[in-house]
Every structure is written in structure tokens, then in C-alpha cells.
N, C-alpha and C positions, 0 to 999 in steps of 0.2 A: 422325432428329431427335427429341430428347427432348420429353416432354410440356410442360415449362416453356417451352422455346423456341417450341413451336407456339402456346402460349397468348400469349406475348409478341408473336409475329407477328400473331395475330388481333387483339390489342388495338391494335397499331400500325396495322394496316390499317383498323380501325374509326375510329381517331383521324384518320387522313389523309382518309378518305372523308367523315366527318362534318364535319371542318374545311373541306373543299372545299364542302360544302353551305352551311356558315355563311359562307364567303367570298362565295359567290354571293348570299346573302341580304343581306349587309352592303353589297355593291356596289350592289344595287338599293334600298338604304335601308330595308329591312324590319327589324322587331325580331327578336331572337334571332339574333345574329350568330355570329362564329367561336367565341368562348368557350363560349357556351351550347350550340351544336350539338356542339362537341367533347366537352363534359362529358356531355351526354345520350348521344351515341353510344358513348363509352368506358364509361359506366356500364351501358348496355344490353348491350354486349359482355361486360363483367365478370359481370353477372348470368347471362347465358347460359352462360358458362364454369363458373360456380359450380354452376348447376343441372345441367350435363352431367357435370362431374367431381368435384364436391364431396361427393357422397354415395356414393362407392365402397365405404365401409365398411359400408353398409346392404345393398348388393347383392353377393352372393357367388355366382358361377357362375349368374347369372340368377335366383337365388332371393331373394326379399325376406325379410329377417330382421325387419323391423319393419312392421307394418300400422297406419297411423294411424287407420283406421276402428275398430279395437278400443277405442281410448280413448273414443270416443263411445258405443259399446255398453255399456261398463262403467258409465258415468255415467247412462245413460238411466233406469234404474230407481230410482236413489237420489235422495233429496232433497239439496239443497245444504246445506252446513254452516250457512248462514244461516237456512234454513227450520227446522232442528232446534231452534234457540234460541228461547225464548219469553220 
């Protein structure tokens, strides 16, 4: 099965499960019914898929090519551009 078909399958599963939670809430008369729960569940699934597969260009053979901590180290010793102006 290809990567895109697996992702679509996970998203459909998240949609069905979260909509069933929303249906149960709507039957009991609580707020956040089918639509809200479906949107929240589908968005959560999409964010997880993006975080899992969306950064494959940064990781090559288990080696990280970008270290976000280095940005903070570079700027720590410098003044900001607004502090330099007087």
C-alpha cells in the first residue's frame, strides 16, 4: 500500500471515530456535536501525519541536517537590530 493511501485511510478512520463521538454527544444534547468533533479529529490526524512524514527532507538516513537549536545560539550574543538604533 502506498504512503498516500495509508494517509487517506488514517484520515478516514479518524473522521469516522471522531464523528461517532460527536454523534453520541449530539444524542445526549451536549455541545460540540458531529461537525465539531469530526473537524477536531480530522485536524488532529492531519497534524500527526504532517509531523510524522512532512519533514523527511530534513532527516536523511537518521541524521538530522538541520538543528533548530543553532538559531538560538547564534542570536544569543548579538543585540537585536532594534537595540542597535538610537
